[in-house]
N, C-alpha and C positions, 0 to 999 in steps of 0.2 A: 541528764535530761536538760534540755534547754528551757529558757524562761517560759512559763505558762501562767495563765490567768484563770481565776474562778471567782464566783460571787454568790451572795445570797440575794434573792429577789422576792419582792412582796411589798405590801404597804399596810400599816406603817412599818418601817424597817430599821429605824434608828436604834431601837432597843435590842436588836438581835445580837446574841453573843456568839453566833457562828464564826465570825472572824477570829475571835480568840482561839477557838478550837482548831480551826483549819491552819491558821498561821503558826500555832504551836506545833502542829503535826508536821508541817512543811519544814520548819526549822529543825525538828528532831530527825527528820529523814534526810537532812542535808540539802534540801531544795531551796537554797537561799535566794534564788532569783524568781521564785514563784510568788504570786500575789493573790489576795482574796479581799474583795470589797463588798460594800452594800450597794444595791441598785434598787431605787424606788420603782415599782412597777405593779400596776393592777392587772386583773385578769385580761382585760381587753388589750393591754399592751404587750402581752407575752409573745405573740407571733412576730411582731415587728422587732422586738428586742432580740429574740433568738436568731432571726434571719440576719441580723446585723453583725453577729459575732464571727470573728475570723478564726483561723485554724489555731491561733495561739490559746484559744479558750478550751479548757479541759472539761468544764462542767459548771452547773448551777445548782445550788441548794435553793429549794422553793418553799416559801411559807405562804400563809394565807394573804390574799384570797386567790392566789394564782395556781393552786395545785391541780385543779381540774383542767385548766387551760394548758398547763405543762404536759399533762397526759395527752391532750388532743393534738398538740403541736409536734409530738415525737414521731420519729420514723419507725421505731420499734419500741415494744413495751415488754417488761417482765410480766410473768404470770401474776405476781402479787400486786403489781400496780394495776393490772386489769381487774383483779378481784376487789381492790379497794375503790377503784374508779377515780383515782387521783394519784399524782406523783409529787414527791417532795425532792426528787433528784433527777436532773437531766445530765447525761454523760455524752460528751462530744467525741466523735471518732471520724475516721475517714468514710464511714458508712452512714453518717448522719447522727441524729440524736436518739439516745436510748432513755426511756423513762423507767424509773424504778421508784419504789416506796420503802425507803429504809426506816420510815416511821414505825413499821411493823417490828423491826429490830429494836427500835427505841422503846416501845412498849414492853417487849419481852425482857430486854435488858434491865429496864427500870424495875420490873416486877421480880427480877432475879431468876428468870427461867430461860436463859439462853441455851442454845445447843440442843433443842428438842425436848427439854425438860417439861414436866407437867405442873400446872398450878394445883393439881390435886383438889379441885373443887368442881362441882357440877354447874353452879349458878354464879352469875356476876350481875352487878348493877352498873350501868353506864349513864352518866348525866350528859345530855346533849345528843344531837344527831347530825352534826356537821361533818366536814371532811376528816377531822381528826378522829371523830367517833368511828368512822368507817375503818380507819387503820386499826383502831382499838379492837373492834369486833373480829376482824380478820386475825389479829394477833391472839386474842383470847381463844378463838376456835382452834388455832394451831397448838395451843398449850393445854388442850383437853377440856375446856369449858364446853358445856352442851346447851346451855340456855342463858339468855341475857334479857334483862329488863331495861329498856331504854326509857329514861325519864326526861320528858321534853315539855316545853311550854306550849308548843303548837303541834298537835298530832298530825296535822295536814302536811307539815314539812318534814316528817320523819320517814316518808316512804322510801327514799333512796337508801337510807341506812338500814331500814328493815330488810329491803331486798338484798343488800350487801350481806347482812348477817345470815339471812336464810340461805343464800348461795354458799356461804361458808359452812352450812350445816347446823346452825344454831336455831333452837326454838326461841321465838322472840315475842315479847309482850311490850306494848307501849303504854307507859304510865304518865300521869301528869305530875306536877310538883306538889301534889296534895300530900301532906306530911304523913298521915296514917297509912296511906297506900305505899309510900316509899319505905316506911318503917317495916311494914310486913315483908316487902321484897328483901330488905337488908337482913332480916332474920335468917333467911335461907341462903344468903350469898357468902361466898368465901373471898370475893374480890369486889371492890368498887373503884370505878375510874371516873374522875370528873374532867369533862372537856369544855365546860362553860366558864364564863368569867367568874372571878372570885366572889364578886358581890352577888351574883345569881345563885351560887351554890351555898352561900353563907347561912340562909335560913334552915338548911338541911344538914348543916355541919355535924351536929351532935348525933343525928340519926346515922349518917354515913360513917361516922367514927366508930360505930358498933361493929362494923365489918372488919374481920381480922387483918386484911391487907388492902391498902388504899394507895392509889396513884392519883395525884392531882397534877394535871399537865401544865398548870400555871406555874411560872417561876418569877414573874415580876408583876406586882410586888410579892415579896415572900417574907415571912410566912403568911399564907392565906388563913382566913378563919377556919377553913376545913383542915389545913395542915396543923394548926394550933390545937384543934379539937382532937385530931387523931393522936398527936403526941401526948396530950393530957390523958387520953384514955389508954395509953400504953400500947397502941396499935402499931402495925408495921407500915411506915409511910415512905413513899417515893414521890419525888417532885418532878416538875417539868425540866429541871436541869439534868436530872438523871436520864430522862427520856432524850433530851437534846444530845447529851454526851453519847449515848449508845447508838442513836441514829447516825451520828457523825462518824463513828468508826467505819461504817460501811461506805459512806460517801467518800471519805479519804482514800479508802482502798480502791473504789471505783475510779476516782480521779487520777490517782498516782500509779496504780498497779502494784503497790507495795503494802505490806502489813501495817495496819494503823499502830502508831506508837501510843498505846493506850495510857500508859502512866503519864506521859508528857501532856496528853490532852486533858486528862482528869485534873492534873495540877493546874492547868490554865484556867479552870473554872473556880478554883478556890481563892 
């Protein structure tokens, strides 16, 4: 393969560890002349950026706040990107740009249920209702969850994620950050996922830590108060780095057309 380029886009972007993962993968695959960089770009800048990229570009990893814009700018979309309503991956080909959402793979891999396995629980609790939460509810539905409680600060802003969850077949309730209310939801849940900043989740950390399996999508700073509480309670914890790693496997395969070198990529995060 001749030299190719890829990048992660979003803002702020300087903290992203995607370059470590992709560059490790390219090296392991023998793609020594491939590059991967960080490009600062907000949602409004996505159309101009994408249209400026030449044929040497194979794809873009997309982080917040550009995921919805990435879906809108694509020429074609996968079914799961449509279901989520956002894309964390843009793949360049002779036919234009394809939007996908490997965040769904990231959630499933972090929770240990890849390959169609079931989470073996009926209910889940999800903190937040932004773009990441949409990928989470789609992933949970695919892993056999039937009902989700969305815990949000502003109920008026949860509509898009509620509709996403209901399209995925989930029974959905919207809760506030009121402690007793969340505690009742956690008693019936087998999985909890946090998608809000670490400081926002901290007041509910001990309540959420009562759930057997917890994914905190934050990875910087780490450990979060929630992560610390889960470990102290002896629960099963997955972090944002676990999600980042598993979503990157699919991106690498889409960009290169080759199987992801999983061991090399995992080693790059340690």
